[in-house]
C-alpha positions in Angstrom: 174.7 118.6 44.9 172.2 119.8 42.3 171.3 116.2 41.4 170.7 115.4 45.1 168.5 118.4 45.4 166.4 117.3 42.4 167.7 120.1 40.1 168.9 117.8 37.3 168.7 120.7 34.8 171.3 122.5 36.7 173.5 119.4 37.0 173.4 118.7 33.2 174.0 122.4 32.4 177.0 122.4 34.7 178.5 119.3 33.1 178.0 120.6 29.6 179.2 124.1 30.5 182.3 122.7 32.1 183.1 120.6 29.1 182.6 123.5 26.7 184.8 125.7 28.8 187.5 123.1 29.1 187.6 122.4 25.3 187.3 126.0 24.1 189.0 128.2 26.6 191.6 125.9 28.1 192.6 124.3 24.9 192.4 127.5 22.9 194.4 129.5 25.5 197.1 126.9 25.7 197.4 126.6 22.0 197.5 130.4 21.6 200.3 130.7 24.2 202.4 127.7 22.9 204.9 128.4 20.2 204.4 125.1 18.4 200.7 124.5 19.1 199.3 121.4 20.7 200.2 118.0 19.3 197.2 115.7 18.7 198.2 112.0 18.5 197.2 109.9 15.5 195.1 107.6 17.7 193.1 110.6 18.9 192.6 111.8 15.4 191.6 108.3 14.1 189.4 107.1 17.0 188.9 109.4 20.0 187.7 112.5 18.2 185.3 110.6 15.8 183.9 108.8 18.9 183.3 112.2 20.6 181.6 113.6 17.5 179.4 110.5 17.0 178.3 110.5 20.6 177.6 114.3 20.5 175.5 113.8 17.3 173.7 110.8 18.8 172.8 112.9 21.8 170.9 115.5 19.8 167.7 113.5 19.3 167.9 112.3 22.9 168.0 115.9 24.2 165.1 117.0 22.0 162.6 114.4 23.5 160.9 116.0 26.4 164.2 117.4 27.8 165.0 114.2 29.6 167.2 111.1 29.1 165.2 108.0 29.5 166.4 104.9 31.3 166.9 103.1 28.0 169.0 106.0 26.6 171.0 106.2 29.8 171.8 102.5 29.5 172.8 102.9 25.9 175.2 105.7 26.7 176.6 103.7 29.6 177.2 100.8 27.2 179.0 103.1 24.8 181.2 104.2 27.7 182.0 100.7 28.7 182.8 99.8 25.0 185.0 102.9 24.8 186.9 102.2 28.0 187.2 98.5 27.0 188.7 99.6 23.7 191.2 101.9 25.4 192.3 99.1 27.7 192.6 96.5 25.0 194.4 98.9 22.7 196.9 99.8 25.5 197.5 96.1 26.2 197.8 94.9 22.6 197.2 97.3 19.7 196.9 94.4 17.2 194.2 92.4 19.1 191.0 91.3 17.6 189.1 93.6 20.0 190.7 96.8 18.7 190.3 95.8 15.1 186.6 94.8 15.4 185.4 97.7 17.5 184.5 99.7 14.4 182.4 96.8 13.1 180.4 96.9 16.4 180.1 100.5 17.3 179.6 102.2 13.9 176.6 100.2 12.9 175.2 100.4 16.4 175.6 104.1 16.5 173.9 104.6 13.1 171.1 102.3 14.1 170.5 104.1 17.4 170.8 107.5 15.7 168.1 106.5 13.2 165.8 105.1 15.9 166.2 108.1 18.2 165.7 110.5 15.3 162.6 108.6 14.3 161.2 108.7 17.9 162.0 112.4 18.1 160.2 113.1 14.9 157.1 111.1 16.0 157.1 113.0 19.4 157.2 116.4 17.7 154.5 115.3 15.2 152.2 114.1 18.1 152.8 117.4 19.9 152.0 119.4 16.8 148.8 117.5 16.1 147.7 117.8 19.7 148.0 121.6 19.4 145.8 121.7 16.3 
């Protein structure tokens, strides 16, 4: 509803706040109550958690540029999502397929390249703003 009303800041804050709450409170509470803790599968440790961290790190320069996600950045994040879901589907169908083995060869360099480009753009934006103030 916030997005339809034009309050995108509220919508993004709601999504981020909900994710933080789910991860920290729900997961923390259930692991504190459980006698044995919470089991994390090897596939989550090897792929899912590193992907989450990479996307979170990649979002930092995006969020520091004029507090908005551009169309290009949105398309990039959507492509990452499609690759991630494609990997999950391919891995569930055949864990030994060429798709599951080559995903790291595609995503890791793409992520590093985009992180460098976005960081460079963020640095240039801050530099322009600083020189405009002087």
